[in-house]
C-alpha positions in Angstrom: -36.3 -21.6 101.9 -35.2 -25.1 102.9 -36.3 -28.1 100.9 -36.3 -31.6 102.1 -33.9 -34.3 100.9 -36.8 -36.1 99.2 -37.9 -32.9 97.3 -34.3 -32.3 96.3 -34.0 -35.8 94.8 -37.3 -35.3 93.0 -36.1 -32.0 91.6 -32.8 -33.5 90.4 -34.7 -36.3 88.8 -37.0 -33.8 87.0 -34.0 -31.9 85.8 -32.4 -35.1 84.5 -35.6 -36.0 82.6 -35.8 -32.5 81.1 -32.1 -32.8 80.0 -32.8 -36.2 78.4 -35.8 -34.8 76.5 -33.9 -31.8 75.5 -31.0 -33.9 74.2 -33.3 -36.2 72.2 -35.3 -33.3 70.8 -32.5 -31.0 69.7 -29.5 -33.2 69.3 -30.4 -36.8 68.4 -33.4 -35.7 66.2 -31.2 -33.2 64.4 -28.5 -35.8 63.8 -31.1 -38.3 62.6 -32.5 -35.8 60.1 -29.0 -35.0 58.8 -28.3 -38.7 58.5 -31.4 -39.3 56.5 -30.6 -36.4 54.1 -27.1 -37.8 53.7 -28.4 -41.2 52.9 -30.7 -39.8 50.2 -27.9 -37.9 48.6 -25.7 -41.0 48.7 -28.4 -43.0 46.8 -28.7 -40.2 44.2 -24.9 -40.2 43.8 -24.9 -44.0 43.6 -27.4 -43.9 40.7 -25.4 -41.2 39.0 -22.2 -43.1 39.3 -23.9 -46.3 37.9 -25.0 -44.3 34.9 -21.6 -42.7 34.3 -19.9 -46.0 34.7 -22.1 -47.5 32.0 -21.2 -44.5 29.7 -17.6 -44.9 30.5 -17.6 -48.6 29.7 -19.1 -47.9 26.3 -17.3 -44.7 25.6 -15.3 -46.0 22.6 -18.5 -47.3 21.1 -20.3 -44.0 21.6 -17.4 -42.1 20.0 -17.3 -44.4 17.0 -21.1 -44.3 16.5 -21.1 -40.5 16.8 -18.4 -40.1 14.1 -20.3 -42.5 11.9 -23.6 -40.5 12.4 -21.8 -37.2 11.7 -20.4 -38.7 8.5 -23.8 -39.9 7.4 -25.3 -36.5 8.2 -22.5 -34.8 6.2 -23.2 -37.0 3.2 -26.9 -36.4 3.5 -26.6 -32.6 3.6 -24.2 -32.7 0.6 -27.3 -33.4 -1.6 -28.7 -30.0 -0.7 -27.5 -26.7 -2.2 -26.3 -23.9 0.1 -28.8 -21.5 -1.5 -31.5 -21.3 -4.1 -31.8 -18.0 -5.9 -34.2 -16.7 -8.4 -31.9 -17.6 -11.3 -31.7 -21.2 -10.1 -35.5 -21.5 -10.2 -35.8 -19.8 -13.6 -33.2 -22.1 -15.1 -34.8 -25.2 -13.6 -38.2 -24.4 -15.1 -36.5 -23.5 -18.4 -34.6 -26.7 -18.6 -37.6 -28.8 -17.6 -39.7 -27.2 -20.3 -37.0 -27.6 -23.0 -36.7 -31.3 -22.1 -40.4 -31.9 -22.4 -42.0 -31.4 -25.9 -45.4 -32.2 -24.5 -45.6 -29.4 -22.0 -46.2 -25.7 -22.3 -45.8 -23.4 -19.2 -48.1 -20.4 -19.3 -47.4 -18.8 -15.9 -44.8 -19.0 -13.1 -44.9 -17.8 -9.5 -42.0 -17.8 -7.1 -42.7 -18.0 -3.4 -40.5 -17.0 -0.4 -38.2 -19.6 1.2 -39.8 -21.2 4.2 -37.9 -22.8 7.1 -39.0 -26.4 7.7 -37.0 -27.3 10.8 -33.8 -26.5 12.6 -31.5 -29.4 13.4 -31.1 -30.1 17.1 -28.4 -27.9 18.5 -26.0 -29.1 21.1 -27.0 -28.1 24.6 -24.5 -27.9 27.5 -25.9 -29.6 30.6 -24.1 -28.3 33.7 -24.1 -30.7 36.6 -24.3 -29.1 40.1 -22.5 -31.2 42.7 -23.2 -30.7 46.4 -20.6 -31.3 49.2 -22.4 -33.0 52.1 -21.1 -32.7 55.6 -22.1 -35.9 57.4 -22.0 -36.3 61.1 -20.6 -39.8 60.9 -17.2 -40.6 59.4 -18.5 -43.5 57.4 -21.2 -41.5 55.6 -18.8 -38.6 54.9 -16.2 -40.9 53.4 -18.7 -42.7 51.2 -20.2 -39.5 49.9 -16.8 -38.0 49.1 -15.6 -41.1 47.3 -18.7 -41.3 45.1 -18.6 -37.5 44.4 -15.0 -37.8 43.2 -15.9 -40.8 41.0 -18.8 -38.8 39.5 -16.5 -35.8 38.8 -14.0 -38.0 37.0 -16.6 -39.8 34.9 -18.3 -36.5 34.1 -15.0 -35.0 32.9 -14.2 -38.0 30.7 -17.7 -37.8 29.2 -17.4 -34.1 28.5 -14.0 -34.6 26.8 -15.5 -37.3 24.6 -18.3 -34.9 23.6 -15.9 -32.1 22.8 -14.1 -34.3 20.3 -17.1 -34.2 18.0 -17.9 -31.0 16.0 -21.5 -30.2 16.0 -23.1 -28.3 13.1 -26.5 -26.6 13.1 -27.9 -26.9 9.6 -31.4 -25.5 8.8 -33.6 -26.9 6.1 -35.7 -24.6 3.8 -38.1 -25.2 1.0 -38.3 -22.8 -1.9 -41.7 -23.1 -3.8 -42.3 -22.7 -7.5 -45.9 -22.4 -8.8 -46.6 -23.4 -12.4 -49.7 -23.1 -14.6 -49.4 -25.4 -17.6 -50.8 -27.3 -20.5 -49.6 -30.8 -20.8 -50.4 -34.2 -22.4 -50.7 -37.3 -20.2 -47.3 -38.4 -21.4 -45.9 -35.0 -20.8 -47.2 -35.0 -17.2 -45.5 -38.3 -16.5 -42.3 -37.0 -18.1 -42.5 -33.9 -15.9 -42.8 -35.9 -12.7 -39.9 -38.1 -13.8 -37.8 -35.0 -14.5 -38.5 -33.5 -11.1 -37.5 -36.6 -9.1 -34.6 -37.7 -11.4 -32.7 -34.5 -12.1 -30.3 -34.9 -9.2 -31.6 -31.9 -7.2 -33.3 -32.0 -3.9 -36.9 -31.2 -4.7 -40.4 -32.7 -4.8 -44.0 -32.0 -5.9 -46.2 -30.6 -3.2 -49.4 -30.6 -5.2 -50.7 -31.1 -8.7 -54.1 -30.4 -10.2 -55.1 -31.0 -13.8 -58.3 -31.4 -15.8 -59.0 -32.5 -19.4 -59.7 -29.8 -21.9 -62.2 -30.9 -24.5 -61.2 -28.0 -26.8 -57.5 -28.6 -27.0 -57.4 -32.3 -26.1 -54.7 -31.8 -23.4 -54.5 -31.4 -19.7 -54.7 -27.9 -18.2 -53.8 -27.3 -14.6 -51.2 -26.2 -12.1 -48.6 -27.7 -9.8 -46.5 -26.6 -6.9 -42.9 -27.7 -6.8 -40.7 -27.4 -3.7 -36.9 -27.1 -4.1 -34.9 -27.6 -0.9 -31.7 -26.0 0.5 -29.8 -26.3 3.7 -27.9 -23.4 5.4 -25.4 -23.6 8.2 -23.1 -26.1 6.4 -19.7 -25.7 4.8 -21.2 -25.8 1.3 -20.5 -23.0 -1.1 -23.2 -21.7 -3.4 -22.7 -22.6 -7.1 -24.2 -20.4 -9.7 -26.3 -22.0 -12.4 -25.2 -22.2 -16.0 -27.1 -19.5 -17.7 -26.7 -19.4 -21.5 -26.1 -16.1 -23.2 -29.2 -14.2 -24.3 -29.3 -12.0 -27.3 -30.5 -8.6 -26.4 -31.2 -5.5 -28.4 -32.6 -5.2 -32.0 -31.5 -3.2 -35.0 -35.1 -2.6 -35.9 -37.4 -2.2 -32.9 -40.5 -2.0 -35.1 -39.9 -5.2 -37.0 -40.6 -3.7 -40.4 -39.2 -4.9 -43.6 -36.7 -2.5 -45.2 -36.9 -2.5 -48.9 -34.0 -1.0 -51.0 -34.6 2.5 -52.2 -34.3 2.9 -56.0 
């Protein structure tokens, strides 16, 4: 079939228009989408680089402050024993009663150690870096440069973190329940002894009432002793005095000489 010259020109024009539309739809639009994605990643990397540059600029200050904080934490944890055993609690109550002539303990209960909190442990944050293939040389060069800068600063920051040793201490409270008879002065002396004996402890609760019969206060108190595990501290046994055991006469009778 023969077509006229005019129809051939129209057909060629139509093919050209289709080619332009195809190029715009599948080539230019695709390049534009990739360029927008690249620009977004560049902005993200720019923000990350700014943050890391600030950290790098203050790296010495961060390291110094971190060492100071670790030293303060070490000194703070040194006030807590590594463990509190049954004999520690018995000797504490015994010594407190011996030091207070105006207090008589009638009953003691020992509770289980209860974890209060775990210190924040160090978490490793892994940064995932993406290599972007840009269509334009300028975008590709800028992205590569910023990525390398981020890697360098991340490495320096990680090395700074690794210079500081991180411990994971855990704080526990060990309760002691007491039922007692005490005078008003004896109650004040007991509170003073609890908070001034050099051990990490405190009163969780106290409840007393006046007894008209005896003229003293009758009640109970809950005392919490504290310990920290996960440190380099070594448990120290309490000083337990020798106790006389056994008896030559289990009946307690008086032996008179036989004539």
